C-alpha positions in Angstrom: 35.1 -95.3 -284.5 37.5 -93.4 -282.2 36.7 -90.1 -284.0 32.9 -91.0 -283.8 33.0 -91.5 -279.9 35.2 -88.4 -279.4 32.8 -86.1 -281.3 30.0 -87.4 -279.5 31.5 -86.8 -275.9 32.5 -83.2 -277.3 28.8 -82.8 -278.3 27.6 -83.9 -275.1 30.0 -81.6 -273.1 28.8 -78.7 -275.0 25.0 -79.5 -274.4 26.0 -80.0 -270.6 27.7 -76.4 -270.6 24.4 -74.8 -272.3 22.2 -76.5 -269.9 24.1 -75.2 -266.8 24.0 -71.7 -268.6 20.5 -72.0 -269.1 19.8 -72.8 -265.4 22.2 -70.2 -264.1 20.6 -66.8 -263.0 21.1 -64.0 -265.3 23.9 -61.5 -264.3 22.9 -58.5 -262.2 22.8 -55.3 -264.0 25.2 -52.8 -262.2 23.2 -50.7 -259.8 23.6 -47.1 -259.5 25.7 -45.6 -256.7 23.9 -45.5 -253.4 22.1 -42.1 -252.7 23.4 -40.0 -249.7 20.3 -40.9 -247.9 20.3 -44.5 -248.4 23.9 -44.3 -247.3 23.0 -42.5 -244.1 20.4 -45.3 -243.3 22.9 -48.1 -243.7 25.6 -46.4 -241.4 22.6 -45.8 -238.7 21.6 -49.8 -239.2 25.0 -50.8 -238.7 25.9 -48.6 -235.9 24.4 -49.0 -232.5 25.8 -45.4 -231.2 24.0 -43.9 -234.3 20.8 -45.8 -233.3 20.8 -44.3 -230.2 21.7 -41.0 -231.4 18.7 -41.0 -233.6 16.4 -41.8 -230.8 18.0 -39.0 -228.8 17.6 -36.5 -231.6 13.6 -37.5 -231.8 13.4 -37.3 -227.9 15.3 -33.8 -228.1 13.0 -32.8 -230.9 9.9 -33.6 -228.8 11.2 -31.7 -225.8 12.1 -28.8 -227.8 9.1 -28.3 -230.0 6.4 -29.5 -227.2 4.1 -26.6 -226.4 6.6 -24.1 -228.5 3.8 -21.7 -228.4 2.5 -22.1 -224.9 4.1 -19.0 -223.2 3.5 -15.6 -224.6 6.2 -13.4 -226.0 8.5 -11.9 -223.1 10.4 -8.7 -223.6 13.6 -9.6 -225.4 11.1 -11.7 -227.7 8.9 -8.9 -228.3 12.1 -6.9 -229.5 12.8 -9.7 -231.8 9.5 -9.5 -233.4 9.7 -5.5 -233.8 13.1 -5.8 -235.4 11.9 -8.4 -237.7 9.2 -6.6 -239.0 11.9 -3.9 -240.3 13.2 -4.1 -243.8 16.4 -5.9 -244.1 18.2 -2.4 -244.8 16.3 -1.0 -241.6 17.5 -4.0 -239.5 21.1 -3.2 -240.4 20.6 0.4 -239.4 19.2 -0.6 -236.1 22.1 -2.7 -235.4 24.5 -0.3 -236.5 22.8 2.5 -234.4 23.1 0.9 -231.1 21.3 -2.4 -230.9 23.8 -4.6 -229.3 23.2 -7.7 -231.3 24.2 -8.5 -234.7 21.4 -8.2 -237.4 21.7 -11.9 -238.7 18.9 -13.6 -236.5 16.7 -10.7 -237.2 17.2 -11.1 -240.8 16.5 -15.0 -240.4 13.1 -13.9 -238.5 12.4 -11.5 -241.1 12.0 -14.3 -243.6 10.3 -16.7 -241.2 7.5 -13.8 -240.9 6.3 -15.3 -244.4 4.8 -18.0 -242.2 3.1 -15.5 -239.8 4.3 -13.9 -236.4 3.1 -16.5 -234.0 5.2 -17.5 -231.0 5.7 -21.0 -232.8 7.0 -19.1 -235.9 9.4 -16.9 -234.2 10.8 -19.8 -232.0 10.9 -22.5 -234.9 14.4 -21.6 -236.0 16.1 -21.4 -232.3 14.2 -25.0 -231.5 15.5 -26.6 -234.6 19.0 -25.6 -234.1 18.6 -26.6 -230.6 17.8 -30.2 -232.0 20.4 -30.0 -234.5 23.1 -29.2 -231.8 22.6 -32.8 -230.2 23.9 -34.8 -232.9 26.7 -32.0 -233.5 27.6 -32.6 -229.8 27.9 -36.3 -230.3 30.2 -35.6 -233.5 32.4 -33.3 -231.4 32.9 -35.5 -228.4 33.6 -38.6 -230.9 36.5 -36.4 -232.3 37.8 -35.3 -229.0 37.6 -39.0 -227.4 35.3 -41.3 -228.4 31.9 -42.6 -229.2 30.9 -43.2 -225.8 32.1 -40.0 -224.6 29.9 -38.3 -227.6 26.8 -40.2 -226.8 26.9 -39.4 -223.1 27.4 -35.6 -224.0 24.7 -35.9 -226.3 22.3 -37.3 -223.8 23.1 -34.7 -221.3 22.3 -31.9 -223.8 19.4 -33.7 -224.9 17.8 -33.4 -221.2 19.5 -30.2 -220.4 16.9 -27.7 -218.8 19.1 -24.8 -219.9 19.4 -25.8 -223.5 15.5 -26.9 -223.8 14.6 -23.3 -222.4 16.7 -21.3 -224.8 15.9 -23.7 -227.7 12.1 -22.3 -227.0 13.1 -18.7 -226.9 13.0 -16.3 -229.9 16.8 -15.1 -229.7 19.9 -15.9 -231.0 21.7 -18.0 -228.5 20.9 -21.7 -229.5 21.7 -21.0 -233.2 25.1 -19.4 -232.1 25.9 -22.3 -230.0 25.3 -24.7 -232.8 27.8 -22.7 -235.1 30.2 -22.3 -232.3 30.3 -25.9 -231.9 30.3 -26.7 -235.6 33.5 -24.2 -235.5 35.2 -26.3 -232.9 34.3 -29.5 -235.0 36.1 -27.9 -238.2 39.0 -26.8 -236.2 39.7 -30.5 -234.4 39.2 -32.1 -237.8 41.6 -29.4 -239.6 44.3 -29.7 -236.6 44.2 -33.5 -237.3 44.2 -33.6 -241.3 45.8 -30.1 -242.1 43.4 -29.4 -244.9 43.0 -25.9 -246.3 39.3 -26.5 -246.7 38.8 -27.5 -243.1 40.6 -24.3 -242.0 38.3 -22.2 -244.1 35.3 -24.2 -243.1 36.2 -23.3 -239.6 36.6 -19.7 -240.3 33.1 -19.5 -241.9 31.5 -21.2 -239.0 33.3 -19.0 -236.5 32.1 -15.8 -238.6 28.7 -16.9 -238.7 28.7 -17.4 -235.1 29.7 -13.9 -234.6 27.2 -12.3 -236.8 24.8 -14.0 -234.5 26.0 -13.0 -231.2 29.0 -10.9 -230.2 30.0 -12.7 -227.2 31.3 -15.7 -229.3 34.3 -13.7 -230.2 35.3 -15.2 -226.8 35.1 -18.7 -228.2 36.5 -17.9 -231.3 39.7 -16.3 -229.5 40.0 -19.3 -227.4 40.4 -21.6 -230.3 42.8 -19.2 -231.8 44.7 -19.3 -228.6 44.7 -23.1 -228.6 46.1 -23.4 -232.2 48.9 -21.0 -231.3 49.9 -22.7 -228.0 49.9 -26.1 -229.3 51.7 -25.4 -232.7 54.3 -23.4 -231.2 57.2 -25.6 -232.2 55.6 -25.9 -235.5 54.1 -22.3 -236.1 56.1 -21.9 -239.2 54.4 -24.9 -240.8 51.0 -24.1 -239.3 50.9 -20.3 -240.1 49.5 -21.0 -243.5 46.6 -22.7 -242.3 46.0 -20.3 -239.3 46.1 -17.6 -242.2 43.5 -19.1 -244.3 41.1 -19.1 -241.0 42.0 -15.4 -239.8 41.4 -13.9 -243.4 38.4 -15.6 -244.0 37.0 -14.7 -240.5 38.0 -11.0 -241.0 36.6 -11.1 -244.6 33.2 -12.2 -243.4 33.2 -10.1 -240.5 34.7 -7.0 -241.3 31.3 -5.1 -241.9 29.9 -6.0 -238.4 33.3 -5.6 -236.7 33.2 -1.9 -237.9 29.8 -1.7 -236.1 30.8 -3.7 -233.0 34.0 -1.5 -231.9 31.9 1.6 -231.4 29.0 -0.3 -229.8 31.5 -2.1 -227.4 33.0 1.4 -226.6 29.5 2.8 -225.6 28.9 -0.5 -223.7 31.9 -0.1 -221.5 31.5 3.5 -220.8 29.8 3.1 -217.7 29.2 0.5 -215.1 26.6 -2.2 -216.1 23.0 -1.8 -214.7 22.1 -5.6 -214.8 23.9 -8.9 -215.0 26.4 -10.6 -212.7 30.1 -9.5 -211.8 33.3 -11.1 -210.6 33.1 -14.8 -209.8 29.2 -14.5 -209.6 29.7 -15.1 -213.5 31.0 -18.8 -212.7 28.7 -19.7 -210.1 25.7 -18.7 -211.8 26.8 -20.1 -215.2 27.6 -23.4 -213.9 24.4 -23.4 -211.6 22.1 -22.9 -214.8 24.2 -25.4 -216.7 23.2 -27.9 -214.0 19.4 -26.8 -214.0 19.7 -24.8 -210.7 20.6 -27.7 -208.8 23.5 -27.0 -206.4 24.1 -30.9 -205.9 24.2 -31.5 -209.5 26.4 -28.6 -210.1 28.9 -29.8 -207.7 29.0 -33.1 -209.0 29.4 -31.8 -212.6 32.5 -29.6 -211.7 34.0 -32.8 -209.9 33.4 -34.9 -213.0 34.8 -32.2 -215.2 38.0 -31.8 -213.3 38.3 -35.8 -213.2 37.8 -35.8 -216.9 40.2 -33.3 -217.6 42.6 -34.9 -215.5 42.3 -38.3 -217.2 42.4 -36.4 -220.7 45.6 -34.8 -219.9 47.0 -38.2 -219.3 46.0 -39.5 -222.8 45.7 -36.8 -225.3 47.1 -33.4 -223.9 46.4 -31.5 -227.0 42.8 -32.1 -226.8 42.6 -31.9 -223.1 44.3 -28.5 -223.5 41.5 -27.4 -226.0 38.7 -28.3 -223.7 40.5 -26.3 -220.8 41.4 -23.3 -222.9 37.9 -23.1 -224.6 36.1 -23.1 -221.2 38.6 -21.3 -219.1 39.5 -18.2 -221.2 35.8 -17.1 -222.1 35.2 -17.7 -218.1 38.1 -15.4 -217.4 37.4 -12.7 -219.8 33.7 -12.7 -218.8 35.0 -12.0 -215.3 37.3 -9.1 -216.2 34.7 -7.4 -218.6 31.7 -7.9 -216.2 32.7 -5.0 -214.5 32.0 -2.9 -217.7 29.6 -5.0 -219.5 26.5 -7.0 -218.4 27.2 -10.5 -218.3 24.2 -13.4 -218.1 24.8 -17.1 -218.2 22.9 -17.3 -221.5 25.5 -15.2 -223.0 28.1 -18.1 -222.3 25.6 -21.1 -223.4 27.9 -22.1 -226.1 30.3 -23.4 -223.4 27.6 -26.1 -222.4 28.1 -28.8 -224.9 31.9 -28.7 -224.2 31.4 -28.6 -220.5 29.2 -31.7 -221.0 
């Protein structure tokens, strides 16, 4: 009887387990790894800063693409169209023959002519890169300080009259700004992580910026100067990383450097016939950065000085980066302005760092 009772209990226990298994939901099949797009969406949903940045980027796109074809082509844009209509080989010959602008932007516009030669088509790429610079500025501000700093800089750039104006100009200015800021972002990350790949990416972005506009060489020189100054005590350790960047830049820019040297000699052979000289370079640059409003320009300058003062008390290396990045191109522009024409738009790449 004892065995019968024990067997009955065992059978009842087995039935209870089987019933529980039947009531339990079937195990979930392993899902595939979330796609890149899904991961980005999830990050945006979870981060209010990214949500604000997304809205800012949409606003920036509206401001830069709205009435993109409203104004007719002006003189420099007409030159862009004329060069873009040539073959890639002819564009290179024009650049090497005396056109004081690198050929990369003209090659890009040559490809865009597939879609027509309207004002909208010619200005589309500058407007697009003008929009893309907004999230890039946020990323750089976040790396240099924090998310709030990045977001404030992105807000100011979104509504910057000067940046909006040149985003609707069929010239290389906003594209070169994008690649200068991208180079700065890779450089800041490379300094922190000391990863060869990041140093190489910095070199690639810097080289592309030079193929877009010759004056970006001043920004590249400022970044390299910062690398040498902050690494003075550990230069032997960091020289390998700097060598990777320099080798990348020189390898990718050697053809255009060979073209730029005689152009530079030709351009500086006589005094400039247009542009600003001396301290007017700084005055006019910051005036245009501030939307031609002197009161805003003074306020921005005061905030810039206060910001740098605060930064030096918290992170000297990054504060020095901002100071060198802004001051070296300005100082070189003042010196060179007596031999070469300087216009504030040539220094547009300073705007995101200034903000």
